[in-house]
C-alpha positions as CSV (number, residue, x, y, z in Angstrom):
1,X,-27.7,35.9,29.4
2,X,-28.5,35.9,25.6
3,X,-31.2,33.4,24.3
4,X,-28.4,31.1,23.0
5,X,-26.5,30.7,26.3
6,X,-29.4,30.5,28.7
7,X,-30.3,27.4,30.5
8,X,-33.7,26.7,29.5
9,X,-36.5,25.3,32.1
10,X,-38.3,22.3,31.1
11,X,-41.9,22.7,30.7
12,X,-44.1,19.7,30.7
13,X,-47.8,19.7,30.0
14,X,-49.7,17.8,33.1
15,X,-53.2,17.0,33.8
16,X,-55.1,14.8,36.0
17,X,-57.2,11.9,34.6
18,X,-60.2,10.3,36.0
19,X,-59.1,6.4,36.0
20,X,-62.4,5.2,36.9
21,X,-64.2,6.9,33.8
22,X,-61.1,5.7,31.6
23,X,-62.2,2.3,32.6
24,X,-65.9,2.8,31.9
25,X,-65.3,4.2,28.7
26,X,-62.9,1.3,27.8
27,X,-65.5,-1.2,28.6
28,X,-68.5,0.5,26.8
29,X,-66.0,0.2,23.9
30,X,-65.3,-3.4,24.4
31,X,-61.8,-2.9,24.6
32,X,-59.0,-4.7,26.5
33,X,-56.4,-2.6,28.1
34,X,-54.0,-4.1,25.8
35,X,-56.1,-3.0,22.7
36,X,-56.5,0.6,23.8
37,X,-52.6,1.0,24.7
38,X,-52.2,-0.2,21.0
39,X,-55.0,2.2,19.6
40,X,-53.6,5.2,21.7
41,X,-50.1,4.6,21.1
42,X,-49.1,4.1,24.8
43,X,-47.9,1.3,26.8
44,X,-50.3,-1.5,28.4
45,X,-48.5,-0.3,31.8
46,X,-49.5,3.2,31.4
47,X,-53.1,2.1,30.7
48,X,-52.9,-0.3,33.6
49,X,-51.5,2.4,36.2
50,X,-54.1,5.0,35.1
51,X,-57.0,3.0,35.5
52,X,-55.6,1.9,38.8
53,X,-56.2,5.3,40.4
54,X,-59.3,7.5,40.7
55,X,-57.1,10.6,39.6
56,X,-53.9,10.4,38.6
57,X,-51.7,12.8,36.9
58,X,-50.6,12.2,33.3
59,X,-48.9,14.1,30.2
60,X,-51.6,15.9,28.4
61,X,-50.3,14.2,25.2
62,X,-51.1,10.6,26.8
63,X,-54.9,12.1,27.8
64,X,-55.3,13.2,24.4
65,X,-54.2,9.9,22.7
66,X,-56.4,7.7,25.0
67,X,-59.5,10.2,24.4
68,X,-58.9,9.9,20.7
69,X,-58.7,6.3,20.8
70,X,-61.8,6.0,22.6
71,X,-63.6,8.8,20.2
72,X,-64.2,11.1,23.2
73,X,-62.9,14.8,23.8
74,X,-60.2,14.6,26.5
75,X,-62.4,16.5,29.2
76,X,-64.5,13.4,29.3
77,X,-61.8,11.5,30.9
78,X,-60.3,14.5,32.6
79,X,-63.3,16.1,34.3
80,X,-62.2,19.3,32.3
81,X,-59.4,20.0,34.8
82,X,-56.0,20.7,32.9
83,X,-53.1,21.9,35.1
84,X,-51.7,23.6,32.1
85,X,-48.1,24.2,31.6
86,X,-45.8,23.9,34.7
87,X,-42.2,25.0,34.9
88,X,-39.9,22.5,36.3
89,X,-36.7,24.0,37.8
């Protein structure tokens, strides 16, 4: 099929976040979960969910936003392990 007629596969960037490290950094910065969520532009539910698990998959975009809000490089809260793009068919 031509490029205009093909069915595109969804691509999603996924990474693993270290919830314990996220909580440690948030506390070191004196931020509440609500304040971190607001600074990062993510929902409070997302922050609570990510901090509640030692390792949890999340969108790379979310990881980058949280790291920026904490003044950190994303690898600081991901352990440097990115899954990269993954095709979802």
